[in-house]
C-alpha positions in Angstrom: 172.7 83.0 0.5 172.2 85.7 -1.7 171.2 89.2 -0.5 167.4 90.0 -1.4 167.2 92.9 -3.7 166.0 96.0 -2.7 164.4 99.0 -4.8 162.9 102.3 -3.8 160.0 103.5 -6.0 156.8 105.4 -6.2 153.2 103.9 -6.5 151.1 104.9 -9.3 148.5 103.0 -8.7 146.1 101.2 -5.4 143.8 100.1 -7.6 143.8 96.6 -6.7 143.7 94.7 -3.0 146.7 94.0 -1.2 148.4 94.9 -4.6 150.2 98.0 -5.6 151.9 99.1 -8.7 155.3 100.7 -8.0 157.3 102.8 -10.7 161.2 102.0 -10.4 163.0 104.8 -12.1 166.9 104.5 -13.3 169.5 107.1 -14.2 172.2 106.3 -15.4 174.8 107.7 -18.7 174.9 106.2 -22.0 178.4 104.4 -22.5 179.4 105.7 -25.8 177.4 108.9 -26.3 177.8 110.0 -22.3 173.8 111.4 -22.5 172.1 110.9 -19.4 169.3 107.9 -20.1 166.1 107.9 -17.6 164.6 104.2 -17.8 161.4 103.5 -15.9 159.9 100.0 -14.9 156.3 99.4 -13.3 156.3 96.4 -10.7 153.4 94.9 -8.8 154.3 94.3 -5.4 152.0 93.0 -2.7 150.8 95.3 0.3 149.4 92.7 3.1 147.6 95.7 5.2 146.7 98.0 2.1 148.8 101.0 3.7 150.3 102.8 0.8 148.7 105.0 -1.6 149.1 106.6 -4.9 152.2 109.0 -4.9 154.0 107.2 -1.7 157.8 106.5 -1.7 158.3 102.9 -0.8 161.1 100.3 -0.4 160.3 97.2 -1.9 162.0 94.0 -1.7 162.2 90.8 -4.1 160.3 87.8 -2.6 159.1 84.6 -3.4 156.4 84.8 -6.6 153.1 85.7 -5.0 151.0 85.6 -8.0 151.3 85.2 -12.2 152.8 88.8 -12.0 153.8 89.8 -8.3 157.4 89.0 -7.1 157.8 92.2 -5.2 156.7 92.9 -1.5 156.3 96.6 0.2 158.9 96.8 3.3 158.2 100.1 4.1 156.7 103.2 3.3 159.8 105.8 3.2 157.3 109.5 2.4 153.8 109.7 2.4 151.7 112.0 0.3 149.5 114.4 2.1 
């Protein structure tokens, strides 16, 4: 059985109930031009207890489809913003 995907990101929106929008940023070097490229994705993640707030750094894991857009679940809050 395959291991579930884990990603680390920052919560950018907490306006929905039990759902957070998490920004995942990926930095890599371009294969031909050797330039550092930054790419970002905004993923919707399930937060059952509404514990995370905007600005928190969280660890999310891939899960079964929860709704039309939600395929991730917040596993733990790594750093809180004060």
